[in-house]
C-alpha positions as CSV (number, residue, x, y, z in Angstrom):
1,M,88.5,48.4,153.7
2,S,86.0,47.9,151.0
3,C,84.2,50.2,149.4
4,R,80.9,49.5,147.2
5,L,79.9,52.3,144.9
6,P,76.4,52.4,144.1
7,L,75.8,52.9,140.2
8,S,72.8,55.4,140.5
9,S,75.9,57.7,141.5
10,L,77.6,57.4,138.3
11,I,74.5,58.0,136.0
12,P,73.1,61.7,135.1
13,P,71.3,62.9,138.7
14,G,67.3,63.1,138.6
15,L,67.4,59.5,137.7
16,A,67.0,56.0,139.2
17,V,68.6,52.9,138.0
18,D,66.1,50.2,137.8
19,H,68.4,47.3,136.2
20,Q,71.7,46.5,134.6
21,E,72.9,44.2,132.3
22,S,75.9,43.5,130.0
23,A,75.9,42.7,126.2
24,D,78.8,42.8,123.7
25,G,80.9,44.7,126.0
26,I,78.3,47.0,126.2
27,L,77.2,48.1,130.0
28,I,73.2,48.7,129.4
29,V,71.5,50.7,132.6
30,T,67.9,51.1,132.6
31,A,66.8,54.0,134.4
32,S,63.8,56.1,134.9
33,A,63.0,59.6,136.6
34,R,62.3,60.2,140.1
35,V,59.6,62.8,140.3
36,Q,55.9,61.6,140.0
37,V,54.4,64.5,138.1
38,A,55.5,66.0,135.0
39,M,54.5,69.2,133.1
40,C,52.6,69.8,130.2
41,P,55.2,71.7,127.7
42,S,52.2,73.7,126.0
43,C,50.3,74.7,129.1
44,D,52.9,74.1,132.1
45,R,49.7,72.4,134.1
46,P,51.3,69.3,136.4
47,S,50.2,65.8,135.5
48,R,50.0,62.7,137.2
49,R,48.3,60.6,134.8
50,V,50.6,58.2,133.3
51,H,49.1,57.1,129.7
52,S,52.1,54.5,128.9
53,R,55.8,54.2,128.7
54,Y,58.5,54.0,125.9
55,H,62.2,53.5,125.9
56,R,65.0,55.7,124.9
57,H,68.2,54.6,124.1
58,L,71.1,57.3,124.8
59,A,75.1,57.1,125.0
60,D,76.3,58.0,128.2
61,L,80.1,58.4,129.3
62,P,82.0,55.3,129.1
63,L,82.7,53.5,132.7
64,A,86.0,51.4,133.7
65,G,87.0,51.1,130.1
66,R,83.3,50.2,128.8
67,A,80.6,51.8,127.1
68,V,77.7,53.0,128.5
69,Q,74.2,52.6,127.1
70,L,71.3,54.5,129.0
71,R,68.0,52.8,128.5
72,L,66.0,55.6,129.7
73,V,62.1,54.8,130.5
74,T,60.1,57.6,129.5
75,R,56.1,58.1,130.2
76,R,53.6,59.4,128.7
77,F,51.1,61.5,130.8
78,R,47.4,62.6,130.2
79,C,47.0,66.4,130.2
80,D,43.6,67.4,131.6
81,G,43.9,71.2,130.8
82,L,40.1,72.3,129.1
83,G,42.2,74.9,127.0
84,C,44.9,73.0,125.8
85,R,45.3,71.4,122.7
86,R,47.9,68.5,123.8
87,K,46.5,65.9,125.3
88,I,49.2,63.3,125.8
89,F,53.3,64.6,126.3
90,A,56.1,62.6,127.0
91,E,58.1,63.7,130.0
92,R,61.3,65.9,129.8
93,F,64.3,65.4,131.3
94,G,66.0,68.6,130.8
95,V,69.5,69.1,130.1
96,T,70.3,65.8,131.4
97,A,68.7,64.0,128.3
98,P,67.9,66.9,125.8
99,E,64.6,65.9,123.4
100,R,65.3,63.9,120.5
101,S,69.2,63.6,121.4
102,R,71.2,60.1,121.7
103,R,73.4,61.3,124.1
104,T,73.2,62.1,127.4
105,G,73.7,66.1,128.2
106,R,77.3,65.6,129.6
107,M,78.2,63.5,126.7
108,E,76.7,65.7,124.2
109,A,79.2,68.8,126.1
110,I,82.5,66.6,125.7
111,V,81.6,66.0,121.9
112,H,80.9,69.6,121.5
113,H,84.6,70.5,123.1
114,L,86.0,67.8,120.9
115,G,84.6,69.4,117.7
116,L,85.5,72.6,119.0
117,A,89.2,71.8,119.9
118,L,89.9,69.4,117.4
119,G,87.5,69.8,114.4
120,G,86.2,66.6,112.4
121,R,88.5,63.9,111.8
122,P,90.9,64.5,114.5
123,G,88.4,64.9,117.0
124,A,86.6,61.2,115.9
125,A,90.0,59.5,116.1
126,F,90.2,61.0,119.5
127,A,86.9,60.3,120.5
128,K,87.0,56.6,119.6
129,R,90.3,56.4,122.1
130,L,87.9,57.9,124.6
131,M,85.1,55.3,123.9
132,I,82.6,58.1,122.6
133,P,81.8,56.5,119.5
134,V,81.0,59.3,117.1
135,S,81.6,60.0,113.6
136,N,83.6,63.2,112.2
137,D,80.3,64.8,110.3
138,T,78.1,64.5,114.0
139,L,81.0,66.7,116.2
140,I,81.0,69.3,112.9
141,R,77.1,69.4,112.8
142,V,77.5,69.5,117.2
143,V,79.8,72.4,117.2
144,R,77.3,74.3,114.5
145,R,74.0,73.4,116.1
146,R,75.7,74.6,119.8
147,T,76.7,78.3,118.5
148,R,75.5,80.9,120.1
149,K,76.0,84.4,118.9
150,R,77.1,87.2,121.0
151,L,74.4,89.2,122.1
152,D,76.3,91.4,124.6
153,P,76.7,95.6,124.1
154,L,79.8,96.3,122.7
155,A,82.1,99.3,124.3
156,A,85.2,98.7,121.8
157,V,85.7,96.7,119.1
158,G,88.6,95.5,116.9
159,V,88.5,95.4,113.2
160,D,91.2,93.5,110.9
161,D,91.2,91.3,107.7
162,W,92.6,87.7,107.5
163,A,93.2,85.8,104.6
164,F,91.0,82.4,103.1
165,R,93.6,82.6,100.6
166,R,96.5,85.1,100.7
167,N,96.7,87.5,97.7
168,H,93.5,86.1,96.4
169,R,90.1,86.3,98.9
170,Y,89.7,87.8,102.3
171,G,87.7,88.1,104.8
172,T,87.2,90.2,108.0
173,I,87.5,89.6,111.7
174,V,85.3,91.6,114.7
175,C,86.1,91.2,118.2
176,D,85.3,92.9,121.4
177,L,88.2,94.5,123.2
178,E,86.5,94.7,126.1
179,R,85.6,91.0,126.7
180,R,88.7,89.8,124.6
181,R,86.8,87.6,122.4
182,I,85.3,87.2,118.6
183,V,82.5,88.5,117.6
184,K,82.0,88.2,114.2
185,L,83.5,86.7,110.6
186,L,82.7,88.4,107.7
187,P,83.0,86.9,104.1
188,D,85.1,89.7,102.7
189,R,86.7,93.1,103.6
190,E,84.7,95.2,101.3
191,I,83.7,98.8,102.4
192,A,80.2,98.2,102.1
193,T,80.1,94.9,104.0
194,V,81.6,96.3,107.1
195,T,79.5,99.3,107.0
196,A,76.6,97.2,107.1
197,W,77.8,95.3,110.1
198,L,78.5,98.3,111.7
199,T,75.3,100.2,111.1
200,N,73.3,97.4,113.0
201,H,75.2,98.2,115.8
202,P,75.1,102.2,116.4
203,T,75.7,102.2,119.8
204,I,79.9,101.2,119.8
205,P,81.6,103.7,121.1
206,V,85.4,103.2,119.9
207,V,86.7,101.5,116.6
208,S,90.3,100.1,117.0
209,R,91.7,99.4,113.2
210,D,94.9,99.0,111.2
211,R,95.4,102.4,109.2
212,G,94.5,100.9,105.9
213,G,91.8,103.0,104.0
214,G,89.2,100.9,103.7
215,Y,87.9,100.3,107.4
216,R,88.8,104.1,108.1
217,E,86.0,105.2,105.4
218,A,83.7,102.0,106.7
219,A,83.9,103.2,110.2
220,A,83.3,107.1,109.3
221,R,80.2,106.1,107.2
222,A,78.2,103.7,109.5
223,L,79.6,105.4,113.1
224,P,80.3,108.6,112.7
225,N,80.4,109.6,116.1
226,A,82.5,107.0,117.3
227,T,86.2,107.3,118.1
228,Q,88.5,105.6,115.7
229,V,92.0,104.2,117.4
230,A,94.7,103.4,114.9
231,D,96.9,100.3,116.2
232,R,100.0,101.6,118.2
233,W,102.0,98.5,116.3
234,H,101.3,99.4,113.1
235,L,102.5,103.3,113.6
236,M,105.7,101.9,114.7
237,E,105.9,99.6,112.0
238,N,105.1,102.3,109.2
239,A,107.6,104.7,111.0
240,S,110.4,101.7,110.9
241,A,109.5,100.8,107.1
242,N,109.5,104.8,106.1
243,F,112.8,105.1,107.6
244,L,113.7,102.4,105.6
245,D,112.4,103.7,102.0
246,A,114.6,106.7,103.3
247,V,117.6,105.0,103.7
248,A,117.0,103.2,100.1
249,K,116.4,106.8,98.7
250,S,119.8,107.9,99.7
251,M,122.0,104.9,98.8
252,K,123.7,106.8,96.4
253,P,125.1,109.1,98.5
254,I,126.1,106.4,101.2
255,R,127.6,104.7,98.2
256,A,130.0,107.6,97.5
257,V,131.0,108.5,101.3
258,L,131.8,104.6,101.8
259,R,134.0,104.7,98.6
260,A,132.0,102.0,97.0
261,S,130.4,103.7,93.8
262,V,132.4,101.7,91.5
263,V,131.5,98.3,90.5
264,D,134.5,95.9,88.4
265,P,132.4,93.7,86.1
266,K,135.3,91.3,86.3
267,L,134.8,90.1,89.9
268,L,131.3,89.2,89.1
269,T,130.1,85.9,87.9
270,S,128.3,85.4,84.5
271,A,124.4,85.4,86.4
272,E,125.5,89.1,88.6
273,R,126.9,90.6,85.1
274,L,123.7,89.9,83.6
275,Q,122.2,91.8,87.2
276,Y,124.6,94.3,86.8
277,E,123.9,95.3,83.1
278,G,119.9,95.6,83.7
279,Y,121.1,97.7,86.9
280,L,122.9,99.7,84.4
281,R,120.4,100.0,81.8
282,R,117.4,101.0,84.8
283,E,120.3,103.6,85.9
284,E,119.8,105.0,82.4
285,T,116.6,105.6,82.4
286,N,116.5,107.1,85.3
287,A,118.5,109.7,84.9
288,T,116.9,110.2,81.3
289,V,113.4,110.8,83.3
290,A,114.9,112.8,85.7
291,E,116.9,115.1,83.4
292,L,113.5,115.9,81.4
293,A,111.5,116.4,84.5
294,S,114.4,119.0,85.6
295,T,113.4,120.7,82.3
296,G,109.8,121.2,83.5
297,T,108.5,118.6,81.0
298,S,105.6,116.9,82.2
299,I,104.8,113.5,83.5
300,K,102.6,113.1,79.9
301,E,104.9,114.2,77.8
302,I,107.7,112.0,79.3
303,V,106.0,109.2,78.6
304,R,105.1,109.9,75.3
305,R,108.9,110.3,74.9
306,T,110.3,107.6,76.4
307,G,108.0,105.1,75.9
308,R,108.0,104.1,79.7
309,S,105.0,103.6,81.9
310,R,103.4,106.2,83.7
311,K,103.6,104.3,87.0
312,L,107.4,104.1,86.4
313,V,108.1,107.6,85.3
314,R,105.8,108.9,88.2
315,L,108.2,106.8,90.4
316,I,111.4,108.1,88.9
317,V,110.1,111.7,88.9
318,R,109.0,111.1,92.6
319,G,112.4,109.9,93.5
320,E,110.6,106.7,95.1
321,R,112.5,104.5,92.7
322,T,115.6,103.2,94.1
323,D,117.9,100.7,92.4
324,V,121.1,99.5,94.0
325,F,123.2,96.8,92.5
326,R,124.1,94.1,95.0
327,A,125.7,91.1,94.3
328,R,123.0,87.9,95.1
329,Q,123.5,85.4,97.7
330,G,124.6,82.1,96.6
331,S,124.9,78.5,97.1
332,L,128.2,78.8,98.0
333,D,128.0,81.3,100.8
334,P,127.5,78.6,104.0
335,H,130.5,77.0,102.7
336,L,132.7,80.2,102.2
337,P,134.5,79.6,105.6
338,F,135.8,76.2,104.7
339,L,136.8,77.5,101.0
340,D,138.7,80.2,102.5
341,A,140.7,77.9,104.8
342,Q,141.2,75.5,101.9
343,W,142.3,78.2,99.7
344,E,145.1,79.6,102.6
345,A,146.2,76.3,103.1
346,G,147.2,75.8,99.6
347,C,144.8,74.4,97.6
348,R,143.7,76.5,94.1
349,N,142.1,74.3,92.1
350,G,138.5,74.3,91.4
351,A,137.5,70.5,90.7
352,E,139.8,69.8,94.0
353,L,137.7,71.8,95.9
354,W,134.7,70.7,94.2
355,R,135.7,67.1,95.3
356,R,136.1,68.1,98.6
357,L,132.9,69.9,99.1
358,R,131.0,67.2,97.8
359,A,132.1,65.2,100.6
360,L,130.3,67.4,103.0
361,G,127.2,67.4,101.4
362,F,127.7,70.7,98.9
363,G,125.0,70.0,96.0
364,G,126.4,72.4,93.7
365,S,128.2,71.9,90.0
366,T,132.2,72.4,89.5
367,R,131.2,75.3,87.8
368,V,130.2,77.3,90.6
369,V,133.4,76.6,92.5
370,C,135.6,77.4,89.5
371,E,134.1,80.8,89.1
372,W,134.9,81.5,92.9
373,T,138.3,80.4,92.5
374,T,138.6,82.6,89.5
375,R,136.9,85.5,91.5
376,R,139.4,84.6,94.3
377,R,142.6,84.9,91.9
378,R,141.4,88.3,90.9
379,S,140.8,89.5,94.3
380,D,143.9,88.7,95.5
381,R,145.6,91.4,92.8
382,M,143.3,94.4,93.9
383,T,143.3,96.4,96.8
384,T,141.1,96.7,99.5
385,A,139.5,100.0,98.9
386,E,138.3,98.5,95.2
387,L,136.9,95.4,96.6
388,R,134.8,97.2,99.5
389,K,131.1,96.5,99.1
390,P,128.3,98.9,100.6
391,P,125.9,97.4,103.3
392,S,122.2,96.9,102.2
393,A,119.6,99.5,103.1
394,R,118.0,97.6,105.4
395,T,121.5,96.7,107.3
396,I,122.1,100.0,107.6
397,A,118.7,101.3,108.8
398,R,119.1,98.3,111.5
399,L,122.1,100.0,112.6
400,M,121.3,103.4,112.4
401,T,118.5,102.6,114.8
402,L,120.2,100.7,117.2
403,K,122.1,102.2,120.1
404,R,125.8,103.2,119.8
405,D,126.5,100.7,122.9
406,H,125.4,97.8,121.1
407,L,127.4,98.3,118.2
408,T,130.9,97.1,116.9
409,K,133.9,99.4,116.5
410,A,133.7,98.9,112.5
411,E,130.0,99.5,112.4
412,T,129.8,102.7,114.7
413,L,132.6,104.3,112.3
414,T,130.5,103.3,109.4
415,I,127.5,104.8,110.6
416,A,129.3,107.9,111.7
417,V,130.7,108.1,108.2
418,I,127.0,107.9,106.6
419,E,125.5,110.3,108.9
420,K,128.3,113.0,107.8
421,G,128.1,112.3,104.2
422,A,123.8,112.0,104.6
423,P,123.0,114.5,107.0
424,A,119.3,114.4,105.9
425,L,119.6,110.7,106.8
426,A,120.6,111.2,110.5
427,E,117.5,114.0,110.4
428,A,115.2,111.7,109.5
429,R,116.3,108.8,112.2
430,A,116.2,111.5,114.8
431,L,112.7,112.3,113.8
432,I,111.4,108.6,113.7
433,D,113.1,107.9,117.2
434,R,111.0,111.3,118.2
435,F,107.7,109.7,117.1
436,Q,108.3,106.6,118.7
437,S,108.9,107.9,121.9
438,I,105.8,109.9,121.7
439,V,103.8,106.9,120.8
440,R,105.8,105.3,123.8
441,R,105.1,107.9,126.9
442,K,102.0,108.7,125.1
443,A,103.0,112.1,124.8
444,E,100.2,113.7,122.6
445,A,101.0,117.6,123.4
446,D,104.0,116.6,121.6
447,L,102.6,115.3,118.2
448,D,101.7,118.8,116.5
449,P,105.4,120.1,117.2
450,W,106.8,116.9,115.5
451,L,104.5,117.2,112.4
452,R,106.0,120.7,111.9
453,D,109.2,119.7,112.0
454,A,109.2,116.3,109.9
455,E,107.3,118.1,106.9
456,P,110.0,119.1,104.8
457,R,112.2,115.7,105.7
458,L,112.7,112.4,103.8
459,I,109.7,111.0,105.5
460,T,107.6,113.3,103.9
461,S,105.0,110.7,102.6
462,F,104.9,109.4,106.3
463,V,104.0,112.7,107.7
464,R,101.4,113.1,104.9
465,G,99.5,109.9,106.3
466,I,99.8,110.9,109.7
467,R,98.1,114.5,108.9
468,K,95.6,112.4,107.1
469,D,94.4,110.2,109.6
470,L,95.3,112.7,112.4
471,A,92.3,112.0,114.8
472,A,93.1,108.1,115.1
473,V,96.4,108.6,115.4
474,R,95.8,111.0,118.7
475,A,93.4,108.2,119.7
476,A,96.0,105.8,119.4
477,I,98.5,107.5,122.1
478,T,95.8,108.8,124.2
479,E,93.4,105.6,124.5
480,P,94.1,102.4,125.9
481,W,92.2,100.3,123.3
482,S,94.6,98.8,120.5
483,S,94.5,96.2,117.6
484,G,97.0,93.5,119.4
485,Q,94.5,91.4,121.1
486,T,92.6,91.3,117.4
487,E,96.4,90.1,116.0
488,G,96.1,87.3,118.4
489,H,92.4,86.4,117.5
490,V,93.6,86.4,113.6
491,N,96.4,83.9,114.9
492,R,93.9,81.5,116.2
493,L,91.9,81.6,113.5
494,K,94.6,80.9,111.0
495,L,95.2,77.8,113.3
496,V,91.7,76.7,112.9
497,K,91.3,77.2,109.3
498,R,95.0,75.2,109.0
499,Q,93.6,72.1,111.2
500,M,90.7,71.7,108.8
501,Y,93.1,72.0,105.8
502,G,91.4,75.2,104.4
503,R,88.5,73.3,103.7
504,A,86.1,74.9,106.0
505,K,83.3,77.6,105.2
506,I,82.9,80.9,107.3
507,D,80.1,79.6,109.5
508,L,82.0,76.3,110.6
509,L,85.0,78.6,111.3
510,E,82.7,81.1,113.1
511,A,81.0,78.3,115.2
512,R,84.3,76.8,116.3
513,L,85.5,80.4,117.1
514,L,82.7,81.9,118.8
515,G,81.8,78.1,120.7
516,A,85.4,78.5,122.0
517,P,85.5,79.4,126.0
């Protein structure tokens, strides 16, 4: 059974089709309003007196693979209001055909969403395939024009920074945590800028932020009565990073208990030997500064005697300069299993091994392979204890924080030896586990006992930071708010910025982010 679809059902509602024709592959539909009365835009008085007519040409959505142009018959009416200054006015069509627009309202919405999702050039290319004639500049203009600021009252906001260009220029993002959407982008992360914005919103009761000092001070200045909430993820990450620093500070006793405190320069390559010599020089400097500090010499006097910078001397005196020599990773590392197999098979010639590696795609020089063969011959004549290397600080920190049933037998034995030789490090690990458990269980009552127990340990600097921001840390444990969704919005912002190759101004970035549903 055939079904005829009237054309009037395909054009915007409220219009009646008067005529249709086709020209150059474009379907031209002449339409007019169905109502006989129009309201004066100045005095809202109805009028039936038609003065004249003219045509408006608007682009509409394509139909069956053909572009559609709407020729809209627009009437001019006379206003009979005695006090109205407007004597003649053109009828309005509302959202169907906005004033001075060259597109229908429904097509304008499609163009807006294309601009939000794809930006300028990608959006224009995709619109061309959809038979929607629009340029990249028009897409961007529509996105900017249709941006609406968020005026809803804010119950909880998340504040974080984001990079225009990493390590050079940063901005600030403000998110509504209750409605899960972006509120504002600020051009920098200066305290004064954030303070000014927060001052204009004095009713905000909760501010969630990271543990940086800038946003803390800005919130304290602008909203002294608001509750500041430290981000829970940053608390956990700061605790793990502080434990890694504690492991790095304890590497000397760890090397001693693992019997790996001596490095044989004969087993090093030329580049590694240069690194090792630099390591010895730094160790000598550390020992000199530590000896002067042990006699009560001030930092200023140590700087004058040694000629080192004040920052370096301060780090050594505080025990925060950790320097452990470790052989660097080389281009041969991915091919070591193959080389070991060839060596065990009897091939001991460096040039021949290099030729076999070249066949497998190795791009290094023959000198690298020959150095490996020389080091291998020397190592074959040495004992296992002399060749033993300690794991890196990061590896030790990871192994110590894993559950014992997730470790191999060798890893378990290594960690047991380390904990026995460095008991302070084992205590620090237990304290970090306690703190992370407090955050996970939201056990705010256990925080004060933990602070007392952790004060004299290896993680003293972390404890000082917690005490300095204690109110926000307590709120992070007790309050439901956190900066997780703020980090998600930052990730989306980066995606939009990279879509525009980093050339978008902050107003366009804000328009695309605020306009997105």
